[in-house]
mmCIF file as gemmi writes it, N, C-alpha and C atoms, coordinates in Angstrom:
data_model
loop_
_atom_site.group_PDB
_atom_site.id
_atom_site.type_symbol
_atom_site.label_atom_id
_atom_site.label_alt_id
_atom_site.label_comp_id
_atom_site.label_asym_id
_atom_site.label_entity_id
_atom_site.label_seq_id
_atom_site.pdbx_PDB_ins_code
_atom_site.Cartn_x
_atom_site.Cartn_y
_atom_site.Cartn_z
_atom_site.occupancy
_atom_site.B_iso_or_equiv
_atom_site.pdbx_formal_charge
_atom_site.auth_seq_id
_atom_site.auth_asym_id
_atom_site.pdbx_PDB_model_num
ATOM 1 N N . MET Axp A 1 ? 16.036 -13.964 -4.713 1 0 ? 1 A 1
ATOM 2 C CA . MET Axp A 1 ? 15.009 -13.126 -4.01 1 0 ? 1 A 1
ATOM 3 C C . MET Axp A 1 ? 15.947 -12.007 -3.219 1 0 ? 1 A 1
ATOM 4 N N . SER Axp A 2 ? 17.15 -12.323 -2.595 1 0 ? 2 A 1
ATOM 5 C CA . SER Axp A 2 ? 17.771 -11.429 -1.885 1 0 ? 2 A 1
ATOM 6 C C . SER Axp A 2 ? 18.538 -10.551 -2.553 1 0 ? 2 A 1
ATOM 7 N N . GLN Axp A 3 ? 18.772 -10.693 -4.047 1 0 ? 3 A 1
ATOM 8 C CA . GLN Axp A 3 ? 19.088 -9.772 -4.831 1 0 ? 3 A 1
ATOM 9 C C . GLN Axp A 3 ? 18.172 -8.573 -5.014 1 0 ? 3 A 1
ATOM 10 N N . ILE Axp A 4 ? 17.019 -8.904 -5.075 1 0 ? 4 A 1
ATOM 11 C CA . ILE Axp A 4 ? 16.076 -8.145 -5.421 1 0 ? 4 A 1
ATOM 12 C C . ILE Axp A 4 ? 15.967 -7.04 -3.908 1 0 ? 4 A 1
ATOM 13 N N . LEU Axp A 5 ? 15.863 -7.832 -2.832 1 0 ? 5 A 1
ATOM 14 C CA . LEU Axp A 5 ? 15.881 -7.164 -1.368 1 0 ? 5 A 1
ATOM 15 C C . LEU Axp A 5 ? 17.095 -6.219 -1.345 1 0 ? 5 A 1
ATOM 16 N N . THR Axp A 6 ? 18.006 -6.327 -1.834 1 0 ? 6 A 1
ATOM 17 C CA . THR Axp A 6 ? 19.156 -5.665 -1.301 1 0 ? 6 A 1
ATOM 18 C C . THR Axp A 6 ? 19.345 -4.21 -2.451 1 0 ? 6 A 1
ATOM 19 N N . THR Axp A 7 ? 18.444 -4.162 -3.408 1 0 ? 7 A 1
ATOM 20 C CA . THR Axp A 7 ? 18.669 -3.041 -4.143 1 0 ? 7 A 1
ATOM 21 C C . THR Axp A 7 ? 17.983 -1.879 -3.848 1 0 ? 7 A 1
ATOM 22 N N . PHE Axp A 8 ? 16.971 -2.09 -2.609 1 0 ? 8 A 1
ATOM 23 C CA . PHE Axp A 8 ? 16.232 -0.796 -2.219 1 0 ? 8 A 1
ATOM 24 C C . PHE Axp A 8 ? 16.272 -0.793 -0.694 1 0 ? 8 A 1
ATOM 25 N N . ILE Axp A 9 ? 16.207 0.625 -0.062 1 0 ? 9 A 1
ATOM 26 C CA . ILE Axp A 9 ? 15.937 0.513 1.458 1 0 ? 9 A 1
ATOM 27 C C . ILE Axp A 9 ? 14.567 0.578 1.691 1 0 ? 9 A 1
ATOM 28 N N . PHE Axp A 10 ? 13.844 1.212 0.894 1 0 ? 10 A 1
ATOM 29 C CA . PHE Axp A 10 ? 12.406 1.105 1.253 1 0 ? 10 A 1
ATOM 30 C C . PHE Axp A 10 ? 11.657 1.614 -0.163 1 0 ? 10 A 1
ATOM 31 N N . ILE Axp A 11 ? 10.222 1.289 -0.078 1 0 ? 11 A 1
ATOM 32 C CA . ILE Axp A 11 ? 9.472 1.819 -1.098 1 0 ? 11 A 1
ATOM 33 C C . ILE Axp A 11 ? 8.266 2.171 -0.474 1 0 ? 11 A 1
ATOM 34 N N . MET Axp A 12 ? 7.75 3.499 -0.558 1 0 ? 12 A 1
ATOM 35 C CA . MET Axp A 12 ? 6.542 3.924 -0.097 1 0 ? 12 A 1
ATOM 36 C C . MET Axp A 12 ? 5.459 4.061 -1.222 1 0 ? 12 A 1
ATOM 37 N N . ILE Axp A 13 ? 4.387 3.375 -0.886 1 0 ? 13 A 1
ATOM 38 C CA . ILE Axp A 13 ? 3.222 3.42 -1.902 1 0 ? 13 A 1
ATOM 39 C C . ILE Axp A 13 ? 1.851 4.213 -1.159 1 0 ? 13 A 1
ATOM 40 N N . ILE Axp A 14 ? 1.382 5.13 -1.909 1 0 ? 14 A 1
ATOM 41 C CA . ILE Axp A 14 ? 0.122 5.808 -1.592 1 0 ? 14 A 1
ATOM 42 C C . ILE Axp A 14 ? -0.989 5.506 -2.382 1 0 ? 14 A 1
ATOM 43 N N . ILE Axp A 15 ? -1.992 4.932 -1.913 1 0 ? 15 A 1
ATOM 44 C CA . ILE Axp A 15 ? -3.1 4.552 -2.658 1 0 ? 15 A 1
ATOM 45 C C . ILE Axp A 15 ? -4.169 5.558 -2.156 1 0 ? 15 A 1
ATOM 46 N N . ASN Axp A 16 ? -4.699 6.469 -3.234 1 0 ? 16 A 1
ATOM 47 C CA . ASN Axp A 16 ? -5.938 7.256 -2.859 1 0 ? 16 A 1
ATOM 48 C C . ASN Axp A 16 ? -7.24 6.536 -3.548 1 0 ? 16 A 1
ATOM 49 N N . VAL Axp A 17 ? -8.185 6.257 -2.613 1 0 ? 17 A 1
ATOM 50 C CA . VAL Axp A 17 ? -9.312 5.707 -3.059 1 0 ? 17 A 1
ATOM 51 C C . VAL Axp A 17 ? -10.547 6.678 -2.88 1 0 ? 17 A 1
ATOM 52 N N . GLN Axp A 18 ? -11.355 6.674 -3.8 1 0 ? 18 A 1
ATOM 53 C CA . GLN Axp A 18 ? -12.614 7.562 -3.789 1 0 ? 18 A 1
ATOM 54 C C . GLN Axp A 18 ? -13.767 6.694 -4.045 1 0 ? 18 A 1
ATOM 55 N N . TYR Axp A 19 ? -14.617 6.641 -3.107 1 0 ? 19 A 1
ATOM 56 C CA . TYR Axp A 19 ? -15.876 5.625 -3.382 1 0 ? 19 A 1
ATOM 57 C C . TYR Axp A 19 ? -16.932 6.618 -3.847 1 0 ? 19 A 1
ATOM 58 N N . VAL Axp A 20 ? -17.883 5.829 -4.499 1 0 ? 20 A 1
ATOM 59 C CA . VAL Axp A 20 ? -19.067 6.423 -5.165 1 0 ? 20 A 1
ATOM 60 C C . VAL Axp A 20 ? -19.882 7.287 -4.059 1 0 ? 20 A 1
ATOM 61 N N . ASN Axp A 21 ? -19.872 7.09 -2.942 1 0 ? 21 A 1
ATOM 62 C CA . ASN Axp A 21 ? -20.825 7.794 -1.882 1 0 ? 21 A 1
ATOM 63 C C . ASN Axp A 21 ? -20.14 9.143 -1.353 1 0 ? 21 A 1
ATOM 64 N N . GLY Axp A 22 ? -18.755 9.351 -2.152 1 0 ? 22 A 1
ATOM 65 C CA . GLY Axp A 22 ? -18.03 10.434 -1.666 1 0 ? 22 A 1
ATOM 66 C C . GLY Axp A 22 ? -17.028 10.314 -0.476 1 0 ? 22 A 1
ATOM 67 N N . THR Axp A 23 ? -17.12 9.333 0.058 1 0 ? 23 A 1
ATOM 68 C CA . THR Axp A 23 ? -15.932 9.048 1.11 1 0 ? 23 A 1
ATOM 69 C C . THR Axp A 23 ? -14.534 8.678 0.528 1 0 ? 23 A 1
ATOM 70 N N . ASN Axp A 24 ? -13.617 9.098 1.272 1 0 ? 24 A 1
ATOM 71 C CA . ASN Axp A 24 ? -12.036 8.84 0.819 1 0 ? 24 A 1
ATOM 72 C C . ASN Axp A 24 ? -11.428 8.049 1.769 1 0 ? 24 A 1
ATOM 73 N N . THR Axp A 25 ? -10.586 7.071 1.272 1 0 ? 25 A 1
ATOM 74 C CA . THR Axp A 25 ? -9.588 6.429 2.189 1 0 ? 25 A 1
ATOM 75 C C . THR Axp A 25 ? -8.304 6.436 1.352 1 0 ? 25 A 1
ATOM 76 N N . GLN Axp A 26 ? -7.177 6.817 2.177 1 0 ? 26 A 1
ATOM 77 C CA . GLN Axp A 26 ? -5.728 6.91 1.908 1 0 ? 26 A 1
ATOM 78 C C . GLN Axp A 26 ? -5.051 5.656 2.582 1 0 ? 26 A 1
ATOM 79 N N . ILE Axp A 27 ? -4.533 4.972 1.697 1 0 ? 27 A 1
ATOM 80 C CA . ILE Axp A 27 ? -3.705 3.838 2.068 1 0 ? 27 A 1
ATOM 81 C C . ILE Axp A 27 ? -2.116 4.07 2.074 1 0 ? 27 A 1
ATOM 82 N N . ILE Axp A 28 ? -1.472 3.932 2.925 1 0 ? 28 A 1
ATOM 83 C CA . ILE Axp A 28 ? 0.073 4.546 2.803 1 0 ? 28 A 1
ATOM 84 C C . ILE Axp A 28 ? 0.996 3.188 3.51 1 0 ? 28 A 1
ATOM 85 N N . ILE Axp A 29 ? 1.704 2.443 2.284 1 0 ? 29 A 1
ATOM 86 C CA . ILE Axp A 29 ? 2.351 1.564 2.645 1 0 ? 29 A 1
ATOM 87 C C . ILE Axp A 29 ? 3.864 1.723 2.66 1 0 ? 29 A 1
ATOM 88 N N . MET Axp A 30 ? 4.455 1.389 3.386 1 0 ? 30 A 1
ATOM 89 C CA . MET Axp A 30 ? 6.054 1.523 3.489 1 0 ? 30 A 1
ATOM 90 C C . MET Axp A 30 ? 6.756 -0.161 3.467 1 0 ? 30 A 1
ATOM 91 N N . VAL Axp A 31 ? 7.436 -0.606 2.184 1 0 ? 31 A 1
ATOM 92 C CA . VAL Axp A 31 ? 7.742 -1.656 2.094 1 0 ? 31 A 1
ATOM 93 C C . VAL Axp A 31 ? 9.244 -1.716 2.213 1 0 ? 31 A 1
ATOM 94 N N . LYS Axp A 32 ? 9.823 -2.567 3 1 0 ? 32 A 1
ATOM 95 C CA . LYS Axp A 32 ? 11.246 -2.68 3.187 1 0 ? 32 A 1
ATOM 96 C C . LYS Axp A 32 ? 11.816 -3.883 3.532 1 0 ? 32 A 1
ATOM 97 N N . PRO Axp A 33 ? 12.942 -4.212 2.952 1 0 ? 33 A 1
ATOM 98 C CA . PRO Axp A 33 ? 13.551 -5.536 3.379 1 0 ? 33 A 1
ATOM 99 C C . PRO Axp A 33 ? 13.829 -5.781 4.809 1 0 ? 33 A 1
ATOM 100 N N . ILE Axp A 34 ? 13.779 -6.996 5.381 1 0 ? 34 A 1
ATOM 101 C CA . ILE Axp A 34 ? 14.279 -7.142 6.598 1 0 ? 34 A 1
ATOM 102 C C . ILE Axp A 34 ? 15.035 -8.741 6.367 1 0 ? 34 A 1
ATOM 103 N N . ASP Axp A 35 ? 16.389 -8.581 6.656 1 0 ? 35 A 1
ATOM 104 C CA . ASP Axp A 35 ? 16.856 -9.95 6.219 1 0 ? 35 A 1
ATOM 105 C C . ASP Axp A 35 ? 16.466 -10.664 5.072 1 0 ? 35 A 1
ATOM 106 N N . ASP Axp A 36 ? 16.104 -11.906 4.958 1 0 ? 36 A 1
ATOM 107 C CA . ASP Axp A 36 ? 15.7 -12.443 3.674 1 0 ? 36 A 1
ATOM 108 C C . ASP Axp A 36 ? 14.158 -12.342 3.424 1 0 ? 36 A 1
ATOM 109 N N . THR Axp A 37 ? 13.283 -11.297 4.119 1 0 ? 37 A 1
ATOM 110 C CA . THR Axp A 37 ? 11.898 -11.274 3.95 1 0 ? 37 A 1
ATOM 111 C C . THR Axp A 37 ? 11.678 -9.717 3.839 1 0 ? 37 A 1
ATOM 112 N N . ILE Axp A 38 ? 10.42 -9.585 3.219 1 0 ? 38 A 1
ATOM 113 C CA . ILE Axp A 38 ? 9.863 -8.186 2.883 1 0 ? 38 A 1
ATOM 114 C C . ILE Axp A 38 ? 8.819 -7.765 3.974 1 0 ? 38 A 1
ATOM 115 N N . CYS Axp A 39 ? 8.843 -6.598 4.632 1 0 ? 39 A 1
ATOM 116 C CA . CYS Axp A 39 ? 7.909 -6.257 5.681 1 0 ? 39 A 1
ATOM 117 C C . CYS Axp A 39 ? 7.266 -5.019 4.867 1 0 ? 39 A 1
ATOM 118 N N . ALA Axp A 40 ? 5.663 -5.134 5.114 1 0 ? 40 A 1
ATOM 119 C CA . ALA Axp A 40 ? 4.909 -4.022 4.731 1 0 ? 40 A 1
ATOM 120 C C . ALA Axp A 40 ? 4.403 -3.465 5.672 1 0 ? 40 A 1
ATOM 121 N N . HIS Axp A 41 ? 4.552 -2.148 6.212 1 0 ? 41 A 1
ATOM 122 C CA . HIS Axp A 41 ? 3.774 -1.316 7.182 1 0 ? 41 A 1
ATOM 123 C C . HIS Axp A 41 ? 2.645 -0.561 6.581 1 0 ? 41 A 1
ATOM 124 N N . VAL Axp A 42 ? 1.553 -0.824 7.034 1 0 ? 42 A 1
ATOM 125 C CA . VAL Axp A 42 ? 0.3 -0.089 6.421 1 0 ? 42 A 1
ATOM 126 C C . VAL Axp A 42 ? -0.534 0.662 7.283 1 0 ? 42 A 1
ATOM 127 N N . TRP Axp A 43 ? -0.629 1.997 6.93 1 0 ? 43 A 1
ATOM 128 C CA . TRP Axp A 43 ? -1.728 2.735 7.557 1 0 ? 43 A 1
ATOM 129 C C . TRP Axp A 43 ? -2.816 2.991 6.599 1 0 ? 43 A 1
ATOM 130 N N . ILE Axp A 44 ? -3.825 3.248 7.378 1 0 ? 44 A 1
ATOM 131 C CA . ILE Axp A 44 ? -5.208 3.467 6.661 1 0 ? 44 A 1
ATOM 132 C C . ILE Axp A 44 ? -5.737 4.733 7.216 1 0 ? 44 A 1
ATOM 133 N N . LEU Axp A 45 ? -6.074 5.864 6.366 1 0 ? 45 A 1
ATOM 134 C CA . LEU Axp A 45 ? -6.628 6.994 6.65 1 0 ? 45 A 1
ATOM 135 C C . LEU Axp A 45 ? -7.958 7.174 6.1 1 0 ? 45 A 1
ATOM 136 N N . ASN Axp A 46 ? -8.93 7.422 6.762 1 0 ? 46 A 1
ATOM 137 C CA . ASN Axp A 46 ? -10.319 7.492 6.208 1 0 ? 46 A 1
ATOM 138 C C . ASN Axp A 46 ? -11.012 8.522 6.626 1 0 ? 46 A 1
ATOM 139 N N . ASP Axp A 47 ? -12.09 9.104 6.126 1 0 ? 47 A 1
ATOM 140 C CA . ASP Axp A 47 ? -12.672 10.385 6.526 1 0 ? 47 A 1
ATOM 141 C C . ASP Axp A 47 ? -13.197 10.316 8.19 1 0 ? 47 A 1
ATOM 142 N N . ASP Axp A 48 ? -13.235 8.898 8.691 1 0 ? 48 A 1
ATOM 143 C CA . ASP Axp A 48 ? -13.673 8.851 9.969 1 0 ? 48 A 1
ATOM 144 C C . ASP Axp A 48 ? -12.802 8.283 10.86 1 0 ? 48 A 1
ATOM 145 N N . TYR Axp A 49 ? -11.754 7.599 10.539 1 0 ? 49 A 1
ATOM 146 C CA . TYR Axp A 49 ? -11.041 6.918 11.355 1 0 ? 49 A 1
ATOM 147 C C . TYR Axp A 49 ? -9.329 6.915 10.793 1 0 ? 49 A 1
ATOM 148 N N . TYR Axp A 50 ? -8.746 6.359 11.78 1 0 ? 50 A 1
ATOM 149 C CA . TYR Axp A 50 ? -7.197 6.184 11.4 1 0 ? 50 A 1
ATOM 150 C C . TYR Axp A 50 ? -6.735 4.676 11.886 1 0 ? 50 A 1
ATOM 151 N N . ILE Axp A 51 ? -6.019 3.852 11.32 1 0 ? 51 A 1
ATOM 152 C CA . ILE Axp A 51 ? -5.854 2.675 11.5 1 0 ? 51 A 1
ATOM 153 C C . ILE Axp A 51 ? -4.123 2.349 11.086 1 0 ? 51 A 1
ATOM 154 N N . GLU Axp A 52 ? -3.448 1.763 12.064 1 0 ? 52 A 1
ATOM 155 C CA . GLU Axp A 52 ? -2.293 1.3 11.782 1 0 ? 52 A 1
ATOM 156 C C . GLU Axp A 52 ? -2.274 -0.334 11.756 1 0 ? 52 A 1
ATOM 157 N N . LYS Axp A 53 ? -2.021 -1.091 10.696 1 0 ? 53 A 1
ATOM 158 C CA . LYS Axp A 53 ? -2.329 -2.461 10.782 1 0 ? 53 A 1
ATOM 159 C C . LYS Axp A 53 ? -1.053 -2.997 11.191 1 0 ? 53 A 1
ATOM 160 N N . GLU Axp A 54 ? -1.107 -4.222 11.925 1 0 ? 54 A 1
ATOM 161 C CA . GLU Axp A 54 ? 0.136 -5.037 12.148 1 0 ? 54 A 1
ATOM 162 C C . GLU Axp A 54 ? 1.086 -5.099 10.932 1 0 ? 54 A 1
ATOM 163 N N . PRO Axp A 55 ? 2.221 -5.204 10.901 1 0 ? 55 A 1
ATOM 164 C CA . PRO Axp A 55 ? 3.227 -5.305 10.014 1 0 ? 55 A 1
ATOM 165 C C . PRO Axp A 55 ? 2.917 -6.675 8.933 1 0 ? 55 A 1
ATOM 166 N N . LEU Axp A 56 ? 2.813 -6.757 7.793 1 0 ? 56 A 1
ATOM 167 C CA . LEU Axp A 56 ? 2.806 -7.872 7.101 1 0 ? 56 A 1
ATOM 168 C C . LEU Axp A 56 ? 4.189 -8.352 6.407 1 0 ? 56 A 1
ATOM 169 N N . CYS Axp A 57 ? 4.645 -9.572 6.803 1 0 ? 57 A 1
ATOM 170 C CA . CYS Axp A 57 ? 6.073 -9.966 6.488 1 0 ? 57 A 1
ATOM 171 C C . CYS Axp A 57 ? 6.055 -11.155 5.928 1 0 ? 57 A 1
ATOM 172 N N . GLY Axp A 58 ? 6.79 -11.411 4.961 1 0 ? 58 A 1
ATOM 173 C CA . GLY Axp A 58 ? 6.917 -12.618 4.321 1 0 ? 58 A 1
ATOM 174 C C . GLY Axp A 58 ? 8.135 -12.899 2.935 1 0 ? 58 A 1
ATOM 175 N N . ASN Axp A 59 ? 7.81 -13.647 2.404 1 0 ? 59 A 1
ATOM 176 C CA . ASN Axp A 59 ? 8.727 -13.877 1.047 1 0 ? 59 A 1
ATOM 177 C C . ASN Axp A 59 ? 7.807 -13.65 -0.032 1 0 ? 59 A 1
ATOM 178 N N . ASN Axp A 60 ? 6.671 -13.496 -0.175 1 0 ? 60 A 1
ATOM 179 C CA . ASN Axp A 60 ? 5.828 -13.702 -1.371 1 0 ? 60 A 1
ATOM 180 C C . ASN Axp A 60 ? 5.241 -11.869 -1.285 1 0 ? 60 A 1
ATOM 181 N N . ILE Axp A 61 ? 5.728 -11.215 -1.951 1 0 ? 61 A 1
ATOM 182 C CA . ILE Axp A 61 ? 5.117 -9.89 -2.225 1 0 ? 61 A 1
ATOM 183 C C . ILE Axp A 61 ? 3.705 -9.873 -2.592 1 0 ? 61 A 1
ATOM 184 N N . VAL Axp A 62 ? 3.424 -10.777 -3.478 1 0 ? 62 A 1
ATOM 185 C CA . VAL Axp A 62 ? 1.993 -11.044 -3.977 1 0 ? 62 A 1
ATOM 186 C C . VAL Axp A 62 ? 0.926 -11.223 -3.165 1 0 ? 62 A 1
ATOM 187 N N . LYS Axp A 63 ? 1.252 -12.089 -2.05 1 0 ? 63 A 1
ATOM 188 C CA . LYS Axp A 63 ? 0.445 -12.415 -0.996 1 0 ? 63 A 1
ATOM 189 C C . LYS Axp A 63 ? 0.276 -11.214 -0.033 1 0 ? 63 A 1
ATOM 190 N N . ILE Axp A 64 ? 1.387 -10.517 0.077 1 0 ? 64 A 1
ATOM 191 C CA . ILE Axp A 64 ? 1.347 -9.223 1.164 1 0 ? 64 A 1
ATOM 192 C C . ILE Axp A 64 ? 0.238 -8.435 0.436 1 0 ? 64 A 1
ATOM 193 N N . PHE Axp A 65 ? 0.513 -7.973 -0.959 1 0 ? 65 A 1
ATOM 194 C CA . PHE Axp A 65 ? -0.444 -7.145 -1.6 1 0 ? 65 A 1
ATOM 195 C C . PHE Axp A 65 ? -1.827 -7.547 -1.719 1 0 ? 65 A 1
ATOM 196 N N . ASN Axp A 66 ? -2.131 -8.745 -1.756 1 0 ? 66 A 1
ATOM 197 C CA . ASN Axp A 66 ? -3.473 -9.291 -1.756 1 0 ? 66 A 1
ATOM 198 C C . ASN Axp A 66 ? -4.089 -8.902 -0.782 1 0 ? 66 A 1
ATOM 199 N N . VAL Axp A 67 ? -3.361 -9.028 0.719 1 0 ? 67 A 1
ATOM 200 C CA . VAL Axp A 67 ? -4.012 -8.553 1.958 1 0 ? 67 A 1
ATOM 201 C C . VAL Axp A 67 ? -4.267 -7.132 1.945 1 0 ? 67 A 1
ATOM 202 N N . ILE Axp A 68 ? -3.461 -6.288 1.336 1 0 ? 68 A 1
ATOM 203 C CA . ILE Axp A 68 ? -3.412 -4.816 1.512 1 0 ? 68 A 1
ATOM 204 C C . ILE Axp A 68 ? -4.703 -4.554 0.286 1 0 ? 68 A 1
ATOM 205 N N . GLU Axp A 69 ? -5.041 -5.265 -0.874 1 0 ? 69 A 1
ATOM 206 C CA . GLU Axp A 69 ? -6.069 -5.091 -1.5 1 0 ? 69 A 1
ATOM 207 C C . GLU Axp A 69 ? -7.392 -5.285 -0.833 1 0 ? 69 A 1
ATOM 208 N N . SER Axp A 70 ? -7.253 -6.39 -0.082 1 0 ? 70 A 1
ATOM 209 C CA . SER Axp A 70 ? -8.734 -6.589 0.759 1 0 ? 70 A 1
ATOM 210 C C . SER Axp A 70 ? -9.012 -5.392 1.587 1 0 ? 70 A 1
ATOM 211 N N . TYR Axp A 71 ? -8.049 -4.427 2.1 1 0 ? 71 A 1
ATOM 212 C CA . TYR Axp A 71 ? -8.347 -3.08 2.905 1 0 ? 71 A 1
ATOM 213 C C . TYR Axp A 71 ? -8.855 -2.201 2.077 1 0 ? 71 A 1
ATOM 214 N N . ILE Axp A 72 ? -8.89 -2.441 0.707 1 0 ? 72 A 1
ATOM 215 C CA . ILE Axp A 72 ? -9.456 -1.23 -0.085 1 0 ? 72 A 1
ATOM 216 C C . ILE Axp A 72 ? -10.875 -1.624 -0.113 1 0 ? 72 A 1
ATOM 217 N N . TYR Axp A 73 ? -11.182 -3.053 -0.377 1 0 ? 73 A 1
ATOM 218 C CA . TYR Axp A 73 ? -12.668 -3.335 -0.513 1 0 ? 73 A 1
ATOM 219 C C . TYR Axp A 73 ? -13.374 -3.417 0.69 1 0 ? 73 A 1
ATOM 220 N N . ASP Axp A 74 ? -12.736 -3.482 1.732 1 0 ? 74 A 1
ATOM 221 C CA . ASP Axp A 74 ? -13.224 -3.913 3.146 1 0 ? 74 A 1
ATOM 222 C C . ASP Axp A 74 ? -14.419 -3.098 3.397 1 0 ? 74 A 1
ATOM 223 N N . LYS Axp A 75 ? -14.485 -1.809 3.316 1 0 ? 75 A 1
ATOM 224 C CA . LYS Axp A 75 ? -15.529 -1.054 3.742 1 0 ? 75 A 1
ATOM 225 C C . LYS Axp A 75 ? -16.798 -0.846 2.723 1 0 ? 75 A 1
ATOM 226 N N . LEU Axp A 76 ? -16.371 -0.394 1.667 1 0 ? 76 A 1
ATOM 227 C CA . LEU Axp A 76 ? -17.222 -0.185 0.671 1 0 ? 76 A 1
ATOM 228 C C . LEU Axp A 76 ? -16.695 -0.626 -0.502 1 0 ? 76 A 1
ATOM 229 N N . PRO Axp A 77 ? -17.557 -1.536 -1.335 1 0 ? 77 A 1
ATOM 230 C CA . PRO Axp A 77 ? -17.1 -2.383 -2.558 1 0 ? 77 A 1
ATOM 231 C C . PRO Axp A 77 ? -17.178 -1.456 -3.838 1 0 ? 77 A 1
ATOM 232 N N . ILE Axp A 78 ? -17.627 -0.252 -3.967 1 0 ? 78 A 1
ATOM 233 C CA . ILE Axp A 78 ? -17.985 0.235 -4.936 1 0 ? 78 A 1
ATOM 234 C C . ILE Axp A 78 ? -17.254 1.443 -4.967 1 0 ? 78 A 1
ATOM 235 N N . ILE Axp A 79 ? -16.151 1.437 -5.693 1 0 ? 79 A 1
ATOM 236 C CA . ILE Axp A 79 ? -14.878 2.415 -5.998 1 0 ? 79 A 1
ATOM 237 C C . ILE Axp A 79 ? -15.309 3.299 -7.061 1 0 ? 79 A 1
ATOM 238 N N . GLU Axp A 80 ? -14.965 4.624 -7.002 1 0 ? 80 A 1
ATOM 239 C CA . GLU Axp A 80 ? -15.188 5.476 -8.239 1 0 ? 80 A 1
ATOM 240 C C . GLU Axp A 80 ? -13.821 5.531 -8.896 1 0 ? 80 A 1
ATOM 241 N N . LYS Axp A 81 ? -12.765 5.889 -8.224 1 0 ? 81 A 1
ATOM 242 C CA . LYS Axp A 81 ? -11.54 5.882 -8.684 1 0 ? 81 A 1
ATOM 243 C C . LYS Axp A 81 ? -10.34 5.57 -7.803 1 0 ? 81 A 1
ATOM 244 N N . VAL Axp A 82 ? -9.055 5.133 -8.165 1 0 ? 82 A 1
ATOM 245 C CA . VAL Axp A 82 ? -8.003 4.917 -7.427 1 0 ? 82 A 1
ATOM 246 C C . VAL Axp A 82 ? -6.82 5.567 -7.928 1 0 ? 82 A 1
ATOM 247 N N . ASP Axp A 83 ? -6.075 6.285 -7.243 1 0 ? 83 A 1
ATOM 248 C CA . ASP Axp A 83 ? -4.759 6.963 -7.748 1 0 ? 83 A 1
ATOM 249 C C . ASP Axp A 83 ? -3.749 6.259 -6.778 1 0 ? 83 A 1
ATOM 250 N N . VAL Axp A 84 ? -2.617 5.833 -7.584 1 0 ? 84 A 1
ATOM 251 C CA . VAL Axp A 84 ? -1.511 5.153 -6.806 1 0 ? 84 A 1
ATOM 252 C C . VAL Axp A 84 ? -0.037 5.823 -7.242 1 0 ? 84 A 1
ATOM 253 N N . TYR Axp A 85 ? 0.643 6.15 -6.205 1 0 ? 85 A 1
ATOM 254 C CA . TYR Axp A 85 ? 1.796 6.798 -6.257 1 0 ? 85 A 1
ATOM 255 C C . TYR Axp A 85 ? 3.041 6.09 -5.55 1 0 ? 85 A 1
ATOM 256 N N . VAL Axp A 86 ? 4.144 6.098 -6.148 1 0 ? 86 A 1
ATOM 257 C CA . VAL Axp A 86 ? 5.216 5.167 -5.539 1 0 ? 86 A 1
ATOM 258 C C . VAL Axp A 86 ? 6.184 6.056 -5.272 1 0 ? 86 A 1
ATOM 259 N N . ILE Axp A 87 ? 6.991 6.072 -4.121 1 0 ? 87 A 1
ATOM 260 C CA . ILE Axp A 87 ? 7.918 7.034 -3.743 1 0 ? 87 A 1
ATOM 261 C C . ILE Axp A 87 ? 9.288 6.077 -3.409 1 0 ? 87 A 1
ATOM 262 N N . THR Axp A 88 ? 10.494 6.424 -4.244 1 0 ? 88 A 1
ATOM 263 C CA . THR Axp A 88 ? 11.549 5.702 -3.91 1 0 ? 88 A 1
ATOM 264 C C . THR Axp A 88 ? 12.641 6.866 -3.776 1 0 ? 88 A 1
ATOM 265 N N . SER Axp A 89 ? 13.877 6.354 -3.87 1 0 ? 89 A 1
ATOM 266 C CA . SER Axp A 89 ? 14.939 7.455 -3.401 1 0 ? 89 A 1
ATOM 267 C C . SER Axp A 89 ? 15.221 8.077 -4.884 1 0 ? 89 A 1
ATOM 268 N N . GLU Axp A 90 ? 14.403 7.611 -6.071 1 0 ? 90 A 1
ATOM 269 C CA . GLU Axp A 90 ? 14.561 8.481 -7.536 1 0 ? 90 A 1
ATOM 270 C C . GLU Axp A 90 ? 13.409 9.48 -7.426 1 0 ? 90 A 1
ATOM 271 N N . GLY Axp A 91 ? 12.551 9.422 -6.471 1 0 ? 91 A 1
ATOM 272 C CA . GLY Axp A 91 ? 11.472 10.428 -6.45 1 0 ? 91 A 1
ATOM 273 C C . GLY Axp A 91 ? 10.116 9.998 -6.535 1 0 ? 91 A 1
ATOM 274 N N . VAL Axp A 92 ? 8.978 10.462 -6.951 1 0 ? 92 A 1
ATOM 275 C CA . VAL Axp A 92 ? 7.666 10.084 -6.894 1 0 ? 92 A 1
ATOM 276 C C . VAL Axp A 92 ? 7.234 9.721 -8.113 1 0 ? 92 A 1
ATOM 277 N N . LYS Axp A 93 ? 6.555 8.606 -8.35 1 0 ? 93 A 1
ATOM 278 C CA . LYS Axp A 93 ? 6.06 8.228 -9.63 1 0 ? 93 A 1
ATOM 279 C C . LYS Axp A 93 ? 4.611 7.885 -9.554 1 0 ? 93 A 1
ATOM 280 N N . GLU Axp A 94 ? 3.555 8.384 -10.369 1 0 ? 94 A 1
ATOM 281 C CA . GLU Axp A 94 ? 2.387 8.105 -10.347 1 0 ? 94 A 1
ATOM 282 C C . GLU Axp A 94 ? 2.139 6.886 -11.39 1 0 ? 94 A 1
ATOM 283 N N . LEU Axp A 95 ? 1.642 5.669 -10.772 1 0 ? 95 A 1
ATOM 284 C CA . LEU Axp A 95 ? 1.343 4.438 -11.427 1 0 ? 95 A 1
ATOM 285 C C . LEU Axp A 95 ? 0.077 4.472 -12.385 1 0 ? 95 A 1
ATOM 286 N N . GLY Axp A 96 ? -0.677 5.598 -11.954 1 0 ? 96 A 1
ATOM 287 C CA . GLY Axp A 96 ? -1.946 5.564 -12.838 1 0 ? 96 A 1
ATOM 288 C C . GLY Axp A 96 ? -3.073 5.785 -12.052 1 0 ? 96 A 1
ATOM 289 N N . ARG Axp A 97 ? -4.219 6.067 -12.805 1 0 ? 97 A 1
ATOM 290 C CA . ARG Axp A 97 ? -5.479 6.094 -12.036 1 0 ? 97 A 1
ATOM 291 C C . ARG Axp A 97 ? -6.451 5.362 -12.711 1 0 ? 97 A 1
ATOM 292 N N . HIS Axp A 98 ? -7.097 4.612 -11.922 1 0 ? 98 A 1
ATOM 293 C CA . HIS Axp A 98 ? -7.938 3.503 -12.351 1 0 ? 98 A 1
ATOM 294 C C . HIS Axp A 98 ? -9.477 3.743 -11.954 1 0 ? 98 A 1
């Protein structure tokens, strides 16, 4: 685990969610290693509000992203499309549209 953590300083993930009723949500996630754990700082920007969530820290990145996924479905379960971008020191990469 520590070998993976030392290979990056941080990774930023931007998730744009468009719901069928026309509202939009943008979730910005900055993932960075701290000692032997990973911390994800999450900001949620909606048409109506802005929220900065408490940092999610732990050794299991899957559990962290399960919590982040719950933020997407929290308000409205019917999603029209999702765009995901990852920003690293090597640039921006679009992971796809769903």
